C-alpha positions in Angstrom: -89.7 188.0 85.5 -86.9 190.1 84.2 -85.0 188.6 81.9 -82.1 190.8 81.7 -80.5 193.2 84.5 -81.6 196.6 83.6 -80.4 200.1 85.3 -82.0 203.1 83.9 -77.9 203.9 83.6 -75.8 201.0 83.3 -72.4 200.4 85.4 -69.6 200.7 83.3 -68.2 197.8 81.4 -65.0 196.2 81.9 -62.5 199.0 79.8 -65.5 200.5 78.9 -65.8 197.2 76.6 -69.4 197.0 74.5 -70.0 194.2 72.5 -72.8 194.6 69.8 -75.0 191.3 69.5 -76.4 190.9 66.5 -79.6 188.6 66.9 -82.1 187.6 64.3 -85.4 185.2 64.5 -87.6 184.1 62.0 -90.3 186.8 63.0 -88.1 189.5 64.1 -84.7 190.9 65.1 -82.9 193.1 67.2 -79.4 194.5 67.7 -78.0 194.4 71.8 -75.2 195.9 73.5 -73.5 193.5 76.4 -70.9 195.1 79.3 -69.6 193.1 81.3 -69.0 194.7 84.7 -67.0 193.8 87.9 -64.4 191.6 87.9 -60.6 190.4 89.3 -57.6 191.3 88.4 -57.8 194.9 89.0 -61.3 194.6 87.9 -59.9 193.4 84.0 -61.2 189.8 83.9 -63.6 187.7 85.4 -63.7 183.5 85.3 -61.0 180.9 86.8 -63.2 180.3 89.8 -66.6 181.5 91.2 -68.1 184.6 88.9 -67.9 187.9 90.1 -69.2 190.6 88.4 -72.2 190.6 86.2 -73.7 190.7 82.1 -76.2 193.3 81.2 -77.9 193.8 78.3 -79.4 196.4 76.6 -81.2 196.6 73.3 -80.8 199.4 70.9 -82.5 198.0 67.9 -85.6 196.3 67.3 -86.8 195.6 63.7 -89.7 193.1 61.9 -88.7 189.8 59.9 -90.2 188.0 57.7 -90.7 186.1 54.9 -92.1 187.5 51.7 -93.7 186.1 47.9 -91.4 187.1 46.1 -89.6 186.0 42.3 -91.4 182.5 42.5 -91.3 181.4 46.2 -90.8 182.5 49.6 -88.2 184.4 50.6 -86.3 186.7 53.2 -86.0 190.1 52.5 -82.4 190.3 53.4 -81.8 193.8 51.9 -84.3 195.2 54.5 -82.7 192.8 57.0 -78.6 193.9 56.6 -80.5 197.6 56.4 -81.6 197.2 59.6 -78.3 195.5 61.0 -76.5 198.6 59.7 -79.1 201.2 61.4 -78.6 198.9 64.9 -74.9 199.5 64.6 -75.4 202.7 64.2 -77.5 202.8 67.3 -75.1 200.5 69.3 -72.2 203.2 68.4 -74.3 206.0 69.4 -74.9 204.9 72.9 -72.0 203.3 73.0 -70.3 207.1 73.1 -72.9 208.7 75.2 -71.4 206.5 77.8 -68.1 207.1 77.2 -67.4 203.5 76.0 -67.0 202.1 72.8 -68.1 198.7 70.9 -65.5 196.6 70.8 -66.9 193.4 68.4 -69.8 192.5 66.6 -71.5 188.6 67.1 -73.9 187.7 64.4 -76.6 184.9 65.0 -79.6 184.0 63.1 -82.0 180.9 63.0 -80.1 177.8 60.7 -80.2 176.0 57.2 -81.1 179.0 54.9 -78.3 181.0 52.9 -77.8 183.3 50.1 -75.4 182.9 47.1 -73.0 185.4 46.1 -70.8 185.5 42.9 -67.0 186.4 42.3 -67.9 189.7 42.9 -69.2 189.2 46.1 -72.7 190.4 45.0 -75.9 188.4 46.6 -77.5 187.0 43.1 -81.1 186.8 44.6 -82.7 187.3 47.8 -82.2 184.4 50.0 -85.1 181.5 49.9 -86.7 180.5 53.3 -86.5 177.0 54.4 -90.5 177.6 54.9 -90.7 177.4 51.1 -91.7 174.1 49.4 -89.4 173.7 46.8 -87.2 171.7 49.1 -89.9 168.8 49.3 -89.0 167.5 45.7 -85.4 167.5 46.1 -85.8 164.9 49.1 -86.1 161.8 47.2 -83.2 162.8 44.7 -80.8 163.2 47.3 -81.2 159.8 49.5 -80.9 157.9 46.0 -77.4 159.4 45.6 -76.7 159.3 49.4 -78.1 156.8 51.5 -80.1 158.6 54.5 -78.3 155.7 57.3 -74.9 156.9 55.5 -75.9 160.7 55.6 -76.9 160.2 59.4 -73.9 158.1 60.2 -71.4 161.0 58.9 -73.7 164.3 59.9 -75.4 163.4 62.4 -78.4 165.4 61.2 -82.1 164.7 62.0 -83.8 165.2 58.8 -86.1 168.2 58.2 -87.4 168.7 54.3 -86.3 171.5 54.3 -82.2 170.9 55.7 -79.9 172.5 53.5 -78.7 169.7 51.6 -81.9 169.6 50.0 -82.0 173.1 49.6 -78.7 173.1 48.0 -80.0 169.9 45.8 -83.2 172.2 44.5 -80.6 174.9 43.4 -80.8 175.4 39.6 -77.6 177.3 38.9 -74.7 177.0 41.5 -72.2 177.8 38.3 -69.5 180.7 39.9 -71.2 181.4 42.9 -70.5 180.3 46.9 -73.1 179.6 49.5 -72.9 181.6 52.6 -75.3 180.8 55.6 -77.2 183.8 56.9 -75.4 184.7 59.5 -72.1 184.6 57.5 -73.5 186.6 54.8 -74.3 189.1 57.3 -70.5 188.9 58.4 -69.0 189.0 54.8 -71.1 192.3 54.1 -69.9 194.3 57.1 -65.8 192.6 56.7 -65.7 191.3 53.5 -64.4 188.3 54.7 -66.2 184.8 53.4 -66.2 182.3 56.4 -68.5 179.4 57.9 -69.0 179.1 61.5 -69.4 175.6 62.7 -72.2 175.4 64.7 -74.4 176.8 61.8 -72.4 174.2 59.4 -73.6 171.3 61.6 -76.9 172.2 60.6 -76.4 171.9 56.9 -76.3 167.9 56.2 -73.1 168.3 54.8 -70.8 168.6 58.0 -69.0 165.1 59.6 -70.3 164.9 63.3 -67.3 163.2 64.3 -64.0 165.0 62.1 -65.5 168.3 62.5 -65.0 169.5 59.2 -66.9 169.2 56.1 -68.1 165.8 54.5 -66.5 166.2 50.8 -68.0 163.0 50.0 -71.5 163.9 49.9 -70.3 167.1 47.8 -69.1 164.6 45.3 -72.2 162.5 45.5 -74.5 165.3 45.2 -72.3 167.2 42.4 -71.4 169.5 44.9 -68.2 172.0 44.5 -66.1 170.9 47.8 -65.6 175.0 48.3 -69.5 176.0 47.4 -68.8 177.2 51.3 -66.3 179.3 52.6 -63.9 177.7 55.3 -64.7 177.0 58.7 -64.1 179.1 61.6 -64.9 178.6 65.4 -66.9 180.3 67.9 -64.5 182.9 69.5 -62.4 183.3 66.6 -62.3 186.9 64.4 -63.6 186.5 61.1 -62.1 190.3 60.1 -63.0 194.0 60.6 -64.7 196.7 58.7 -65.1 197.9 55.8 -64.5 201.3 55.8 -68.0 202.1 53.4 -69.7 200.2 56.5 -68.0 201.9 59.1 -68.1 205.3 57.1 -72.2 204.2 57.2 -72.7 203.1 61.2 -70.2 205.4 62.4 -68.1 202.7 64.0 -64.1 202.8 63.3 -63.3 200.4 61.1 -60.9 198.8 63.1 -64.1 196.9 65.1 -63.8 193.1 64.8 -66.3 190.9 63.5 -66.3 188.1 66.0 -67.7 184.3 65.1 -70.0 183.6 67.7 -72.5 180.4 67.6 -74.0 182.1 65.0 -76.6 179.2 65.1 -79.0 180.8 67.5 -79.7 178.0 69.5 -75.5 177.1 70.0 -75.7 181.2 71.5 -78.5 180.1 73.7 -77.4 176.6 75.0 -74.3 178.8 75.7 -75.9 181.0 78.7 -78.2 178.0 79.7 -77.3 178.8 83.8 -77.1 175.2 84.6 -75.2 174.1 87.1 -72.3 171.5 86.1 -73.5 167.7 85.5 -76.2 166.5 83.2 -79.7 169.0 82.3 -82.0 169.2 79.6 -82.5 172.6 78.0 -85.7 173.5 75.9 -84.7 177.0 73.6 -88.6 177.9 73.0 -89.2 180.3 70.2 -91.1 180.0 67.2 -89.4 176.6 67.2 -88.5 174.2 70.0 -85.1 173.0 70.5 -85.0 170.1 73.4 -82.2 168.3 74.0 -79.3 167.4 76.2 -75.2 168.4 75.9 -72.4 166.1 75.3 -69.2 165.9 74.4 -69.4 163.5 71.8 -72.1 163.1 68.9 -74.6 159.6 69.3 -74.4 158.4 65.5 -76.9 155.0 66.1 -79.3 153.4 64.4 -81.6 153.9 67.5 -81.5 157.9 67.5 -81.6 158.4 63.1 -85.1 156.3 63.9 -85.8 158.9 66.8 -84.8 161.5 64.2 -82.3 163.3 67.2 -79.7 165.6 65.2 -76.2 166.3 66.4 -75.4 169.8 66.4 -71.9 171.7 67.5 -72.6 174.1 70.1 -69.9 176.2 71.6 -66.3 175.0 72.8 -66.9 171.9 70.7 -70.0 169.9 72.5 -72.5 168.7 70.8 -75.9 169.8 71.3 -78.1 166.7 71.2 -81.4 167.5 70.5 -84.9 166.9 67.9 -86.7 169.6 66.5 -90.2 170.2 68.4 -92.9 172.6 67.3 -93.3 176.1 68.8 -94.7 179.2 70.0 -95.1 179.6 66.3 -98.1 177.6 66.5 -99.3 180.5 69.5 -98.1 183.4 66.8 -100.1 182.7 64.1 -103.0 181.9 66.0 -103.1 185.0 67.0 -102.0 187.0 63.7 -105.0 185.2 62.0 -107.8 186.1 65.3 -106.6 189.5 64.4 -107.1 189.7 61.1 -111.0 188.7 62.2 -110.7 191.2 64.6 -110.0 189.6 67.6 -107.1 190.8 69.4 -106.6 190.1 73.3 -103.6 190.0 75.2 -101.6 187.2 75.6 -101.9 187.7 79.3 -105.7 187.1 79.1 -105.4 184.5 76.6 -102.4 182.8 78.9 -105.2 183.3 82.1 -108.0 181.7 80.7 -105.8 178.8 79.4 -104.7 178.4 82.4 -108.2 178.3 84.2 -109.1 175.0 81.8 -109.3 171.8 83.1 -106.1 169.7 82.2 -106.7 166.4 79.5 -107.8 168.0 76.8 -107.3 167.2 73.2 -103.4 167.2 72.0 -101.8 167.7 68.5 -98.5 166.4 67.1 -96.7 170.3 67.3 -94.1 169.1 65.0 -96.1 167.6 62.4 -94.7 169.5 58.6 -98.5 170.6 58.2 -97.6 173.2 60.8 -94.5 174.8 59.2 -96.3 177.4 56.6 -98.3 180.3 57.6 -101.9 180.9 57.3 -105.0 180.1 59.2 -103.7 177.7 62.3 -106.3 177.7 64.5 -108.4 175.7 61.5 -105.5 173.5 60.8 -104.8 172.6 64.8 -108.5 171.7 65.1 -108.2 169.5 61.7 -105.5 168.0 63.2 -107.4 167.3 66.6 -110.4 166.0 64.5 -107.9 163.5 62.5 -106.7 162.0 66.0 -111.1 161.5 66.9 -111.7 164.2 69.1 -112.9 167.9 69.2 -111.6 170.7 69.9 -114.5 174.2 70.1 -113.4 177.2 67.9 -112.2 178.8 71.5 -109.2 181.0 71.6 -108.4 179.6 75.0 -109.4 176.1 74.2 -107.5 176.5 71.2 -104.3 177.9 73.0 -104.5 175.3 75.9 -104.4 172.7 73.1 -101.2 173.9 71.9 -99.4 174.1 75.5 -100.3 171.0 76.5 -99.1 169.6 73.1 -95.9 171.4 73.5 -95.3 170.3 77.3 -96.1 166.4 75.9 -93.5 166.9 72.9 -91.0 168.3 75.4 -91.6 165.0 78.1 -91.3 162.8 75.2 -88.1 164.4 73.4 -86.2 164.6 76.8 -87.2 161.1 77.6 -85.7 159.9 74.4 -82.9 161.6 74.5 -82.1 160.5 78.1 -82.2 156.6 76.7 -80.7 157.4 73.1 -77.8 159.3 75.0 -77.5 156.9 78.1 -77.7 160.4 80.4 -80.2 161.1 83.2 -81.1 164.3 83.9 -83.1 166.4 87.0 -83.7 169.9 86.1 -84.8 171.2 82.3 -83.8 174.9 81.7 -86.2 176.8 79.4 -84.7 180.1 77.7 -85.8 182.1 75.4 -89.1 183.8 74.7 -90.9 180.2 76.1 -89.5 181.0 79.9 -91.6 184.0 80.2 -94.7 182.0 79.2 -95.6 180.4 83.0 -98.2 178.2 81.5 -96.1 176.8 79.3 -93.7 176.1 82.4 -96.1 174.8 84.8 -97.1 172.4 82.1 -93.5 171.1 81.4 -92.7 170.6 84.5 -96.0 168.6 85.5 -95.3 166.1 81.8 -91.7 166.1 82.4 -92.2 165.1 86.4 -88.9 167.5 86.4 -88.0 170.9 87.8 -88.0 173.6 85.6 -85.4 176.2 85.7 -87.4 178.9 83.5 -85.0 182.3 82.1 -83.0 184.3 80.8 -85.4 185.1 78.1 -82.6 186.5 76.1 -80.6 183.6 76.4 -79.3 183.8 72.7 -77.9 187.2 73.3 -76.2 186.8 76.2 -74.3 183.7 74.5 -73.6 186.0 71.5 -71.8 188.6 73.8 -70.6 186.2 76.6 -68.2 184.5 73.7 -67.3 187.9 72.3 -66.1 188.8 75.2 -64.1 185.7 75.7 -62.5 186.4 72.7 -61.9 189.8 73.6 -60.4 189.2 77.1 -62.7 190.5 79.3 -63.8 187.1 80.4 -61.8 183.7 81.2 -62.9 180.2 81.5 -64.9 177.8 80.3 -68.4 177.3 79.4 -69.1 176.9 83.2 -67.4 179.8 83.9 -69.5 181.5 81.9 -73.1 179.8 82.9 -71.9 180.5 86.5 -72.2 184.5 85.6 -75.5 183.9 83.9 -76.7 182.5 87.1 -75.3 185.5 89.0 -76.5 188.4 86.9 -79.8 186.6 85.4 -83.2 186.6 87.4 -84.6 182.9 87.4 -87.9 181.1 88.1 -88.7 177.5 89.6 -91.1 175.7 88.3 -92.0 171.6 90.4 -93.5 168.9 88.8 -96.8 168.1 91.8 -95.3 164.5 90.6 -92.5 165.5 92.8 
């Protein structure tokens, strides 16, 4: 399956404009160039009706990412990460120039909840902690003594995760004179010199009012946090600023290149590019984590929703991503890492084929159990979890892989059913986007588990959503999410999987 429209020499974009998407996940990052092709009104704008033209992506730089044990905890090597971003932006500028085009803007999306602390001089005071560090666990009880869990949920609509930003901040020892910038906002600040907090990521902090769309200042006060701890809020599509002179010199991009706020939480960008027809649908943004839910116009803040641990996070154009975190392909990638250390390095396709040949009905685990958050010996932990259920999982890679995928599919089905019940919606189609959309076995197992049609793709949904918001902000596109999604359907190859129960 092709994730993005590819061509040896891509068609010239609208007005020669190209959009650089900095898309960073917990294990890797990319800088991707996007261009909008075709259109209406003399080929200048696309939208306001049936989609015409298409969107083309081209990866110009890839780089690894990961946590390191440093300075008393698990941290991100942010200095190395930012250096790779600059390398990627320089590559984007060269590629654009070779084709007689130009990079119009830059958008940044990453994972959620983590942040860096910047002093008054704009210096990063330490490498940012990773959400996988255990430090926030001890802070949970103290936060809940100050702010009741029910009150937290009724205001923020945020699911409980021990690593949410609110708990991480409670574990900080020294916040005096510092400002917190979420990871994509920190990158944008270092590029432009402008401090802002993009709302889709702000909504994951546990300090954001889900109804008002503003900071929940009462919680800052209750926890002894400054109300200006984070920079002012900014919406997807608004301009953060232009490149600092030093950044322009290092990347070769014009100083006039704008940094545009996109759905900076990678899931927000991914959901914006879900190729859904108008109407209700469920989505699974499948990668390191699986984000499973539905798109709504208003948050669901009921006690039943809190008990089910659903979250209400902001999406592009003021939508609500009503979802729950489910375990993801982290389980599989960590197993592969352990097996590689032991000298066993089969291709993923080989593992999946062997897993697909196994009969259904094997043992399952709770894929989103916190016991699987940290790295190290994932096969052993999965087998131990199976033993705790009274079953036995042989120490065979194919059986462990099948257990992971069966467990993920079952978790997806439960979560979608819960979302339908709690939000009072009914969906017929489930869209899987991201890396998991390439896993045909996972897609088919999801169709069987949910009893619904599954549409797989695009793989690069996050980058597509990033580029589409930039393009609309720059005037190359018009319309709302329906028009953006129609463009995705028109330009991407999608696979469909049907349940045998239908």
